[in-house]
C-alpha positions in Angstrom: 79.9 129.4 128.8 80.0 127.1 131.8 77.7 127.2 134.8 79.0 129.6 137.5 78.5 128.6 141.1 76.6 131.1 143.5 75.2 131.1 146.9 75.7 127.8 148.9 77.6 126.3 145.9 80.6 128.6 146.5 83.0 126.8 148.8 86.5 128.2 148.0 88.3 131.2 146.7 88.3 129.7 143.2 84.6 129.6 143.1 84.5 133.2 143.9 87.0 134.1 141.3 85.1 132.1 138.5 81.7 133.9 139.9 83.3 137.3 139.3 84.8 136.4 135.9 81.4 135.3 134.9 79.7 138.4 136.1 82.2 140.6 134.1 82.0 138.4 131.0 78.2 138.5 131.0 78.1 142.4 130.9 76.6 143.6 127.6 77.1 147.4 128.2 79.4 149.7 130.0 79.7 149.3 133.7 81.6 150.4 136.7 83.3 148.5 139.5 80.7 149.1 141.9 78.0 147.2 139.7 80.4 144.1 139.5 81.0 144.3 143.2 77.1 144.5 144.1 76.4 141.8 141.7 79.0 139.6 143.2 77.7 140.4 146.8 74.2 139.4 145.7 75.5 136.0 144.1 77.6 135.3 147.0 74.8 135.3 149.5 74.3 132.1 151.2 77.8 130.8 150.9 79.3 129.3 153.9 82.7 130.7 152.8 83.9 133.7 155.0 85.0 136.6 152.9 84.6 140.3 154.0 83.6 143.1 151.6 87.1 144.5 151.3 88.6 141.0 150.4 85.7 140.8 147.8 86.5 144.2 146.4 90.1 143.3 146.1 89.3 140.1 144.1 86.9 142.2 141.7 89.7 145.0 141.2 92.4 142.1 140.6 90.0 140.7 137.8 89.3 144.0 136.3 93.0 144.8 136.1 94.0 141.4 134.7 91.2 141.6 132.0 91.8 145.1 131.2 95.6 144.3 130.6 94.9 141.3 128.4 92.5 143.3 126.1 89.3 141.5 127.3 87.6 144.6 128.6 88.7 148.2 128.2 88.5 151.1 131.0 87.7 154.6 130.1 87.1 157.2 132.9 86.3 154.6 135.4 83.8 152.8 133.0 84.4 149.4 131.8 83.5 148.3 128.2 83.3 144.8 127.1 85.9 144.0 124.3 83.2 143.1 121.9 82.0 146.8 122.0 85.3 148.4 121.7 
């Protein structure tokens, strides 16, 4: 897996996208959207890029939706499960 940028290394929206996907793919047990969002906020701290919590939440939602539709993760009752555990 590649090194995902965090903090001051995040300089554009693509870096944010890659960070969120990296967080999602590193999950080893079921998780909720809120867990991913909180982790993203933590790894985003220190970045010069301006992005509000709502926009960050939308990026998380979009990625969870795409990965779920592609079968990389599964959503049951608001809990996401990594594909390797389905």
